[in-house]
N, C-alpha and C positions, 0 to 999 in steps of 0.2 A: 504494500500500500504506500509505504514511504517513497519507494522508487517511482510509483505512478504519479504521486504529487510532485516529485522533483521533475519528472518529464513534463508535466503540465506547466510548471513554473518556468522551466527553460523555454518551452514553446511560447509562453506568454512574453518572456523577455525578448525573444526574437521578433515578436510581432508588435511590441509596444513602442510607441514613438519615444525617442530620447529627447524630443524637442523641449526647449524652455518655454514656460508660460510667459506670454508677453501681454502688455497692456493693449486693450482694444483701441486705444487712441493711437492712430497711425497717420501717415501722410494724407493730406486731403484727397478725397476721391477724385477731384478734378485732375490731380496730378497723375492719377493712375488710369485715367480714362482717355488717353490720347490715341489708343489703337482704334482701327475702324470699327464702327458699330455693326452689330450683327443681330438678327432676329433670333429668338430662342430655338428655332428649328433649323437654322442654317448651319452649314459646315464652317469651321474656322478657316479664314482666308489664308493664314500662314502661321508658321511656328515662330519661336524666338530665334533671332539670328545669333550665331556663335560670336562671341566677343572677339574683336580683332586683337592680334598680338600686342601686348603693352597697354591694353585698355584698362582704365582705372577700375580697380576691384571695389565692389560695393562695401558699404560700411557695416560689415558683419564679420564675425570671427567664428571659425570652426575649431572644435576641440576633439581630439581622438586619443584613444589609449590602445596601443598595439599589444600583441599577445605577450610581450616581455614585460608588461606592466608600466611602460614609459608613456607619459602624456605628451601630446604634441599640440601646438597652437598653429593654426593655418589662417593667414590673413593677407591683406594687400601687401604686407611687408615680406611675405614668404612664410616658410615653415620653421618653427622654433621648437626644439626639445625642451620640455619643462621638468624633466626629472621623473624618477620612479614614484608611482603612486600606489601600485599594487605589488605585493610580493609574488604573486602569480599573475593571472590574467584578469581582465575586467569583463563585467557583464553588461555594463551600461554607464552612460554619463548623463547627468542632468545639470543644467546651468541655473544659477540663481537668477531671480527676476531682473536684477540690475546688471547681470553679466560679469560681476566682479569675482565670482568664485564658481567652481563646479563641484558637484558631488558625484563621486565615482563608486560604483558597486564593484567590489573586488571579490574574487574567490580566495578564501583563506587557505593556508597550507593545511589546515585541519579539514578532514573530510566532512562534507555536508555543512560547512561553515561559510558564511559570507562576512565581509567587513566593509564598512563605509568609510570613505576617505574624502575630506574636504580639501580642495586645492585652491589656494589663493592665486589668482591668475596674475597679479601684479608682482608679488614677492616670490611666487613659486613654492611657498611653504605648504607642506602637506600635513594635515591633522587627521590622525587615524582614530576613528570611533571604535567602540567595543564590537567584537564579533558576535554574531547571533546565528543560531542554527536555522538554515533555510529562511533567512529574513530578507527584508527589503523587496518583497514581491509587491508590485504596483507602488512604486516609490513616489512620494510627493514632498516637495521642499517648500517651506513657508517663504514668502517674499522677503522677510527680514533675515532669513538664513538661520534663525534660532531653533527651529523645530523641524523634524522630519516625521512624516506619517508613512506607515507601510504595514503590510501584512506579514505575519510570521506563522510558524506551525502551531496548529491548535490540537484538538482531540482527534483521535483516529478510531472511531467506533467501528466495531465489527458488525455485520460483514460488508460495510460500505467499501466500494472499490477505491476511493481516494480519501485522504485525510482532510480534516477541516483546517481552516485558518482563522486567525483573529487579528484585528487591527490595533496598532498602538501608535502613539505620538511620543517621540523621543527628543529630549533636549540635546542639541548638538554639542553643548559644552560639557554637561555633566553626564550625559548618557542615560539619565533617569527616564524610565518609560511609564506611560499611562495608557491603560487599555481603553479604547473607544468603541470597539466592537467585540463582543464575546465570540468564543469559538463557534463557528458555523461554516456552511458551505458558501464561500465567497469567490471561488475561481471565476474569472471573467470580470470581476468587479474592478473598477478603476478609481483611483484617488487622484485628484488634482488640487493644487493650492494656488489661488489667485488673490487679487486684492480684495475680493468680496468674501474670502474665507476658504475653508477646506470643503471641497465638494466630493461627493461619491456618485459614480454612475453604476447602476446595476442594469445591464441589458436583460432582455427577456429570456434569452437562452445563452448558455455558456458551456464550458467544458464539463461542468458538474451537473448539467441538466437545465431545465427551465424553471422559472420562478412565477409565483402568483402576481397579479397586477399590483398589489399593495407594495411589493418589494421592487418593482420595476420603475426606473426613471432616474432623475437627478435629485440628490439629497444634499442639504447644507448643514454643516456642523455648527451648533449654537454654543458650544462649550461643554455641553452635557449629553447631547444626543444629536442624531442626524434627522432632520425634518425634510419631508418630501416637498420639493418646490415645483416639480414638473414631471409629467409622464414621459417627456422627451429628453434627449441628451442636450444639456445646455453647453454651448460652445463659447459664447462671449456675450457680454452686455455692456452698453455704454453707461449703465447706472441711472439713466434718466428716462429714455424713451424706447430705444430699440434693444431687442435681444435676439440672438441667433441660436437656433436649435437644429438638431438632426432627429428625424424619425428613423430609428434603427432597431432591428430586433436582435441582431447578432454582430459582434465586433470581429468575428473570425470567419464568418461565412460570406465570401465575396459575391455570392449570387443573391444575397438577401436584399429586399427592398430597402433603399436608403434615400431619404428625401431631405432637402434643405428647407427649413421653416424660418421665416422672419416674423417677429411679433412687433407691432407698433402699438404700444398701449394694450388695448384689449383686442385689436385686430390681428388675425393670424393669416399669413400668406404662404402658400406652398410654392417655392420658387422652382421646384423641379417639375416643369410643365410637361416635359416629354421624357419618357423612359422611367425605369424604376430605380435608377441608382445615380446619386450625385453626393459628393462630399462637401460639407461646409468647412472651410478653412479658417476664415476669420471675419469679424465684423469691422468694416471700415467706417470712416466718418459719414455722418448724415444718413445712416441706415443702409449704406451700400454694403454689398456682401461679396467676398472672394470665395469662389467655389471651384471644384474640379469635377468634370464628368468623364468617366472612363469610356473608351470606345467600346462598341458592341462586339467587335471581333478583334483578333490580333493580340498583341501583348497586353497584359493587364496593366502595364505601366503607361500605355499610350492613351491620350485623351485630350480634353480641351480645358484650359484654364480660363476662367471668365469672371467678370464683375457684373453684378446685378444692381440696379437702382431699387429703391424701396417699393416701386410698383411692379417689380418683377421683369423689367426690360433689361436685356443684355447690353451693357455699355461697350464691352469689347470681349473678344473670344479668340484665343490663340492656342494652337497645338502645343502641348507640353508633356514631357515624361515626368510623372509624379508617382511616388509611393506615399499615399496619404499618411500612413502610420509613422513615417520618418520625415515629416514635413514641418517646417517652422516658418512662420511669417513674422517679420519684424521690419517696420518702416516700409521702405520701397523694395524690400528684398524678400524673396521666397527661396528657401533652401529645402531640397528634397534628396534623400538618399536613393540610390539605384543599385540593385544587386543583380549581377549576371550580364551576359552579352559580351561583346568585344572589349568593353571598358572594365570588366571585372566589377570592382566596387568603386563607386564614385559618388560625389555630391554634385548635384546640379544647382547652381546658384543663379536664380532668375532675377535680373534687374527689371522690375516692372515699369519703372519710369522710362528707361531707355530702350526697353523691349529687346534686351540681349541676354544671352545665357553664357555663364562660365561653367566649364566642366572641370571638376577638381578630383583627380584620382585619389583614393583613400586606401590605406593599407589594412583597414579593418572596418567592420560594420558598427563598431562601438564608437559613436560620435554624437555630438550635439552642436547646435548653432546658437550663438548668443550675440547680444549687442556688444559693440567694441568697448 
């Protein structure tokens, strides 16, 4: 049973975005809407042009940790080694909201143990937190960097095929933990931590089975319990008028229906006018939405990146290779990891304002994008 849980967690780590949570306040939509206008049913006119040699790199930084446990910083200035952060290899990297530090999930030398390491990107100093057995599943880091929420091993009742997990919040300085969800079946559950607080998403169906309606949706932690705020997946909110959601039944089933939903006050609009699948990437200024629609055929990475206005009209629509679970939007830049093909492992850095793409080869799938 323990090995089954480990396999499920490793699968989740491979499919979970390492992207940093960023503020929904981004560059004005007018700056992102210079591409040709397209109707919701038209094909994209063109893709993003590859950046010319010597083109100015966007204001974003990538961080990777190779299999030898060494962290690397990739930016417009080039690639810099930042020293060893893991005694073995890394499982994932998560940047703090301000981009000043990254949290690295490391495999400990002890079997079935993970360790969390905080890397200060300015000084290069690594702070190692205490190791935990099978911990840091669905990791979330508070914007101030003082707390980390994650799932760890819970009960293993017989004859269930998998073990349960429980969620805790740990102090990044003292390591003291507080349980926020008791032992239960939480596989497939996601934790995220943004300026509005710690959120939990429970999809309808996950690796451990399906859940009743009362347990499905987005929940917000109030300091003592998680309260349901929506039946949908909350992506972003401007805190005043607009909120962006996804209607999704499964995070791992690529064929499941997935719709982009925009709420303006009490009005709800389904922006996915054609087809069953579209991914909500971020909420832009003025209720504009950045979304990605995969092609019906061919590679699952191929599709169209587009911007909607609040009325559901497509402002621009361009071909792009995206892996949504490894995608970060910050300012005028979208970064997405791509695995496979002639490039091997790479990060595609899309400059939305200039409509160009940078291709950055990576030595590992363990990476994240952050503000400079």
